[in-house]
Rosetta silent file (secondary structure, phi, psi, omega in degrees, C-alpha in Angstrom):
SEQUENCE: MTEFRLAKPDELEKLKVFLLHHGANPWNHLPAEGVDSEFALIASGQASALIAYSEKQPVGLGIFYHPQALPNHYLQFSQGRPAIYIAEVVVHQDHGGQGIGTRLLKDIIQRAALLGAEILLVDRHTENAGSAGMMRKAGFKELSTFVDLERRDFGNRSTTVLSFDLM
SCORE:     score description
SCORE:     0.000 S_00000001
   1 L     0.000  135.531 -178.813  -21.734    9.710  -87.526 S_00000001
   2 E   -99.121  131.414  178.082  -18.568    8.525  -85.830 S_00000001
   3 E  -113.774  150.921 -178.486  -15.484   10.730  -85.827 S_00000001
   4 E  -123.119  135.971  176.758  -11.924    9.676  -84.957 S_00000001
   5 E  -159.533  160.479  176.737   -9.213   11.793  -83.365 S_00000001
   6 E   -74.920  148.029 -179.821   -6.256   11.569  -81.018 S_00000001
   7 L   -70.675  149.863  174.006   -6.907   12.224  -77.355 S_00000001
   8 L   -95.843  153.187 -177.483   -5.963   15.478  -75.700 S_00000001
   9 H   -54.011  -35.726 -177.818   -4.003   15.447  -72.414 S_00000001
  10 H   -76.045   -1.487  179.214   -6.976   16.708  -70.416 S_00000001
  11 H   -99.709   -7.055 -169.630   -9.074   13.710  -71.569 S_00000001
  12 H   -62.595  -41.488 -180.000   -6.799   10.953  -70.279 S_00000001
  13 H   -64.472  -41.022  177.900   -8.453   10.384  -66.890 S_00000001
  14 H   -63.700  -38.885 -179.953  -11.888   10.161  -68.507 S_00000001
  15 H   -70.593  -32.216  175.378  -10.515    7.710  -71.076 S_00000001
  16 H   -62.283  -43.150  177.510   -8.963    5.563  -68.361 S_00000001
  17 H   -62.668  -41.954  177.941  -12.414    5.221  -66.784 S_00000001
  18 H   -58.966  -47.730 -179.274  -13.846    4.360  -70.234 S_00000001
  19 H   -59.520  -48.903 -177.015  -11.207    1.657  -70.743 S_00000001
  20 H   -66.701  -34.187 -179.471  -11.750    0.060  -67.347 S_00000001
  21 H   -76.226  -49.542 -173.296  -15.545    0.135  -67.693 S_00000001
  22 H   -92.052  -16.185 -178.990  -15.959   -0.998  -71.304 S_00000001
  23 H   -95.654  -12.228 -177.655  -12.789   -3.072  -71.646 S_00000001
  24 L   -74.486  116.104  174.499  -13.252   -5.226  -68.566 S_00000001
  25 L  -161.798  169.911 -176.370  -14.213   -8.761  -69.560 S_00000001
  26 L   -60.303  -20.905 -177.026  -12.776  -12.252  -69.108 S_00000001
  27 L   -81.699  -26.780 -171.758  -10.680  -11.900  -72.295 S_00000001
  28 L   -98.945  138.649  175.937   -8.860   -8.708  -71.321 S_00000001
  29 L  -102.687  105.207 -176.431   -6.036   -8.375  -68.839 S_00000001
  30 L  -125.581   65.178  177.448   -6.385   -4.873  -67.368 S_00000001
  31 L   -67.908  143.205 -176.604   -4.359   -4.645  -64.147 S_00000001
  32 H   -54.387  -42.562 -179.538   -4.478   -1.155  -62.598 S_00000001
  33 H   -62.697  -41.376  178.525   -0.675   -0.840  -62.683 S_00000001
  34 H   -66.631  -40.381  178.367   -0.565   -1.743  -66.383 S_00000001
  35 H   -65.261  -44.094  177.488   -3.348    0.696  -67.267 S_00000001
  36 H   -60.084  -40.489  179.386   -1.586    3.465  -65.320 S_00000001
  37 H   -63.749  -43.134  177.393    1.646    2.653  -67.173 S_00000001
  38 H   -60.079  -45.087 -178.626   -0.120    2.856  -70.555 S_00000001
  39 H   -70.510  -27.625  172.714   -1.604    6.236  -69.753 S_00000001
  40 H   -66.132  -38.964  176.278    1.790    7.483  -68.530 S_00000001
  41 H   -63.176  -39.561  177.881    3.203    6.517  -71.953 S_00000001
  42 H   -64.173  -46.871 -178.854    0.421    8.492  -73.628 S_00000001
  43 H   -61.180  -31.556 -178.736    1.057   11.518  -71.403 S_00000001
  44 L   -88.565   -2.239  178.654    4.784   11.387  -72.234 S_00000001
  45 L    84.700    9.603  178.339    4.183   11.126  -76.004 S_00000001
  46 L   -91.742   -7.089  177.116    5.489    7.551  -76.325 S_00000001
  47 E  -146.967  166.952  179.175    2.014    6.205  -77.063 S_00000001
  48 E  -132.416  153.007  173.493   -1.242    7.598  -78.417 S_00000001
  49 E  -116.609  122.783  178.269   -4.913    7.193  -77.626 S_00000001
  50 E  -103.606  126.984 -176.986   -7.280    7.271  -80.583 S_00000001
  51 E  -110.603  137.529  168.705  -10.896    8.034  -79.726 S_00000001
  52 E  -100.697  123.666 -178.871  -14.011    7.226  -81.716 S_00000001
  53 E  -115.359  141.220  171.485  -16.714    9.800  -80.957 S_00000001
  54 E  -137.903  125.243 -178.286  -20.417    9.734  -81.732 S_00000001
  55 L    52.188   44.540  176.223  -22.642   12.599  -80.652 S_00000001
  56 L    64.219   17.207  176.690  -19.775   14.050  -78.561 S_00000001
  57 E  -120.413  139.804  176.150  -19.454   10.858  -76.499 S_00000001
  58 E   -67.717  132.220  176.782  -16.579    8.354  -76.726 S_00000001
  59 E  -120.933   -5.574  178.375  -17.747    5.082  -78.273 S_00000001
  60 E  -161.578  154.796 -179.037  -14.330    3.520  -78.893 S_00000001
  61 E  -145.997  130.992  172.880  -10.720    3.749  -77.792 S_00000001
  62 E  -123.681  130.286  177.716   -7.503    2.454  -79.303 S_00000001
  63 E  -116.047  126.249 -179.740   -4.172    2.754  -77.480 S_00000001
  64 E  -134.919  138.051 -179.595   -0.980    2.201  -79.437 S_00000001
  65 E   -87.266  136.913  176.604    2.673    2.392  -78.450 S_00000001
  66 L   -72.793  161.261 -174.466    5.070    4.212  -80.754 S_00000001
  67 H   -52.331  -38.208 -177.931    8.070    2.245  -82.085 S_00000001
  68 H   -70.097  -12.394 -179.337   10.490    3.508  -79.418 S_00000001
  69 H  -109.455   14.069 -179.705    8.144    2.166  -76.697 S_00000001
  70 L   -56.653  123.665  178.423    7.634   -1.337  -78.122 S_00000001
  71 L   -58.780  141.646 -175.508    7.457   -3.725  -75.142 S_00000001
  72 H   -54.261  -37.015 -176.609   10.486   -6.026  -74.994 S_00000001
  73 H   -73.360   -1.339  174.719    8.437   -9.206  -75.274 S_00000001
  74 H  -103.708   -5.086  178.922    7.233   -8.068  -78.735 S_00000001
  75 H   -57.551  -37.962 -179.226   10.727   -7.532  -80.176 S_00000001
  76 H   -62.588  -26.042 -178.094   10.773  -11.165  -81.362 S_00000001
  77 H   -92.414  -13.835 -177.200    7.679  -10.506  -83.485 S_00000001
  78 H   -82.057  -11.149  178.529    8.877   -7.209  -84.992 S_00000001
  79 L    58.938   32.395  178.248   11.584   -8.951  -87.046 S_00000001
  80 L    74.880    8.400 -179.106   14.012   -6.171  -86.131 S_00000001
  81 L  -102.725  155.686  175.894   11.839   -3.526  -87.771 S_00000001
  82 L   -61.122  127.601 -173.998   10.263   -0.444  -86.170 S_00000001
  83 E  -131.307  146.800  170.303    6.912   -1.617  -84.832 S_00000001
  84 E  -101.112  135.092  174.649    3.788   -0.175  -83.278 S_00000001
  85 E  -105.951  122.467  177.146    2.138   -2.244  -80.578 S_00000001
  86 E   -91.240  108.113 -173.058   -1.629   -1.843  -80.331 S_00000001
  87 E   -85.145  -34.229 -175.387   -2.296   -2.381  -76.643 S_00000001
  88 E  -143.822  139.677  165.713   -6.042   -1.743  -76.470 S_00000001
  89 E  -139.730  109.094 -174.457   -9.043   -1.580  -78.763 S_00000001
  90 E  -127.054  136.105  178.325  -12.218   -1.129  -76.746 S_00000001
  91 E  -118.029  138.298  176.632  -15.718   -0.327  -77.950 S_00000001
  92 L   -50.145  136.628 -175.408  -18.542    1.061  -75.793 S_00000001
  93 H   -56.893  -29.134 -179.987  -20.799   -1.793  -74.730 S_00000001
  94 H   -85.531   -1.752 -175.364  -23.826   -0.189  -76.436 S_00000001
  95 H  -123.545   14.400  178.722  -21.987    0.222  -79.768 S_00000001
  96 L   -65.431  153.383  176.996  -20.508   -3.238  -80.361 S_00000001
  97 L    77.682    9.894 -179.162  -20.925   -4.885  -83.750 S_00000001
  98 L  -104.472    5.632  179.187  -20.941   -1.599  -85.679 S_00000001
  99 L    84.251    8.519 -177.680  -17.388   -1.861  -87.035 S_00000001
 100 H   -65.627  -42.268  179.137  -15.957    0.762  -84.677 S_00000001
 101 H   -61.651  -43.667  178.235  -13.129   -1.517  -83.506 S_00000001
 102 H   -63.350  -41.049  179.069  -12.128   -2.354  -87.072 S_00000001
 103 H   -66.850  -35.599  174.190  -12.206    1.329  -87.994 S_00000001
 104 H   -60.878  -47.122  179.128  -10.004    2.168  -84.999 S_00000001
 105 H   -59.830  -44.979 -179.456   -7.470   -0.426  -86.172 S_00000001
 106 H   -64.562  -35.833  176.977   -7.541    0.889  -89.746 S_00000001
 107 H   -66.111  -41.999  177.659   -7.037    4.462  -88.511 S_00000001
 108 H   -62.523  -40.917  177.156   -4.019    3.350  -86.449 S_00000001
 109 H   -57.360  -43.875 -179.859   -2.636    1.585  -89.537 S_00000001
 110 H   -63.262  -33.414 -178.240   -2.914    4.876  -91.468 S_00000001
 111 H   -81.816  -19.256 -170.192   -1.007    6.747  -88.739 S_00000001
 112 H   -59.615  -45.331 -177.919    1.730    4.098  -88.360 S_00000001
 113 H   -62.332  -34.578  179.131    3.998    5.162  -91.243 S_00000001
 114 H   -65.593  -20.441  177.849    4.062    8.740  -89.923 S_00000001
 115 H   -96.595    6.518  177.761    5.549    7.332  -86.723 S_00000001
 116 L    82.982   13.673 -178.494    8.256    5.459  -88.633 S_00000001
 117 L   -83.113  149.843  174.004    6.704    1.998  -88.213 S_00000001
 118 L  -113.813  -16.536 -177.716    7.046   -0.803  -90.751 S_00000001
 119 E  -147.798  147.159  174.399    4.898   -3.343  -88.914 S_00000001
 120 E  -115.168  142.036  179.339    2.026   -3.260  -86.421 S_00000001
 121 E  -124.433  143.768  177.585    1.550   -5.859  -83.706 S_00000001
 122 E  -149.175  156.419  175.508   -1.527   -6.671  -81.666 S_00000001
 123 E  -136.032  166.541  179.172   -2.571   -9.561  -79.482 S_00000001
 124 E  -155.904  161.240  170.063   -5.752  -11.110  -78.161 S_00000001
 125 E   -63.619  133.407 -174.988   -6.974  -13.991  -76.066 S_00000001
 126 L   -54.708  -34.023 -176.291   -6.976  -16.902  -78.500 S_00000001
 127 L   -91.438    3.831 -178.506  -10.648  -17.665  -77.839 S_00000001
 128 L   -81.315   92.909 -175.460  -11.902  -14.069  -78.185 S_00000001
 129 H   -64.940  -36.311  179.355  -13.964  -14.430  -81.368 S_00000001
 130 H   -62.765  -47.122  177.757  -15.041  -10.764  -81.441 S_00000001
 131 H   -65.341  -38.380  179.650  -11.461   -9.500  -81.407 S_00000001
 132 H   -59.047  -45.294  179.841  -10.442  -12.167  -83.908 S_00000001
 133 H   -65.211  -42.825  179.848  -13.069  -10.946  -86.385 S_00000001
 134 H   -60.896  -45.281 -177.751  -12.191   -7.281  -85.874 S_00000001
 135 H   -69.184  -39.240  177.375   -8.480   -7.936  -86.433 S_00000001
 136 H   -63.149  -44.881 -179.892   -9.105  -10.123  -89.480 S_00000001
 137 H   -62.601  -30.407  178.649  -11.364   -7.444  -91.045 S_00000001
 138 L   -82.217   -7.472  176.152   -8.607   -4.864  -90.519 S_00000001
 139 L   100.129    9.902  179.373   -6.111   -7.109  -92.350 S_00000001
 140 L   -77.345  146.295 -179.544   -4.049   -8.521  -89.479 S_00000001
 141 E  -117.731  139.717  179.593   -2.462  -11.968  -89.899 S_00000001
 142 E   -68.517  135.863  178.055   -1.756  -14.456  -87.111 S_00000001
 143 E  -108.674  -44.145 -172.241    1.920  -14.904  -86.206 S_00000001
 144 E  -159.352  148.035  172.779    2.005  -17.015  -83.083 S_00000001
 145 E  -129.734  135.781 -178.479   -0.138  -18.577  -80.375 S_00000001
 146 E  -150.213  154.617  174.031    1.227  -19.520  -76.959 S_00000001
 147 E   -68.413  131.554 -172.079    0.090  -20.341  -73.437 S_00000001
 148 L  -130.998   76.001 -175.156    0.209  -17.065  -71.481 S_00000001
 149 L   -68.552  -21.125  178.480   -0.251  -17.824  -67.792 S_00000001
 150 L   -70.830  -40.098 -172.852    0.874  -14.326  -66.747 S_00000001
 151 L  -108.073  -14.305 -174.099   -1.882  -12.461  -68.576 S_00000001
 152 L  -119.365  123.073  176.456   -4.613  -15.041  -69.129 S_00000001
 153 L  -126.507   24.477 -177.047   -6.683  -16.636  -66.397 S_00000001
 154 L  -136.942  149.166  176.390   -9.718  -17.569  -68.484 S_00000001
 155 L    59.028 -136.907 -177.946  -10.478  -20.245  -71.057 S_00000001
 156 L   -79.954   -0.622  175.278   -7.443  -21.905  -72.616 S_00000001
 157 L    59.173   34.919 -178.107   -5.188  -19.141  -71.177 S_00000001
 158 E  -116.954  151.445  177.731   -3.525  -18.558  -74.545 S_00000001
 159 E  -115.008  139.938  171.751   -2.534  -15.426  -76.464 S_00000001
 160 E  -113.543  128.274  176.639   -2.439  -15.024  -80.232 S_00000001
 161 E  -100.307  135.810  179.852   -0.116  -12.343  -81.663 S_00000001
 162 E  -126.525  159.082  179.869   -1.026  -10.827  -85.036 S_00000001
 163 E  -136.142  158.642  171.783    0.752   -8.437  -87.398 S_00000001
 164 E  -131.877  118.255 -176.099    0.036   -5.999  -90.188 S_00000001
 165 E   -92.027  124.239  179.431    2.969   -5.385  -92.514 S_00000001
 166 L   -85.741  -14.823 -176.298    3.232   -1.869  -93.971 S_00000001
 167 L   -94.852    0.000    0.000    6.013   -2.810  -96.413 S_00000001
């Protein structure tokens, strides 16, 4: 049975290792500086890490920024409303295809209103079919696709931004 809960401060270093190990693939842009910045936001309370546990081991991780920490380049997609940005959804390599990623997204959606959000934003490499399916199953809708040479160095080098409207 998989359980979901927010990370505790003393778990952050272990979760960083989990993210870098299980999240590293050609679709994901995980520069060390960016990962450190995300975990600093979690430590300061401006973001949260949601963990999926099975048999006392992490099998999934979702990192989401609270509305006050929405990255500037996502303001155009928030339509001026308080928004949560879901920065990471990573599933343990041995537990893929079990719906854990979709369940992480749905759990974040449930928490969003408590943080004052009206919309959730997430992005993915345009060609990442696994992420596309997970986001579609959770109810996210595509907003925009663009060439993203800064973050994408694989495939068509494009990013698709998706949203989930709480209103």
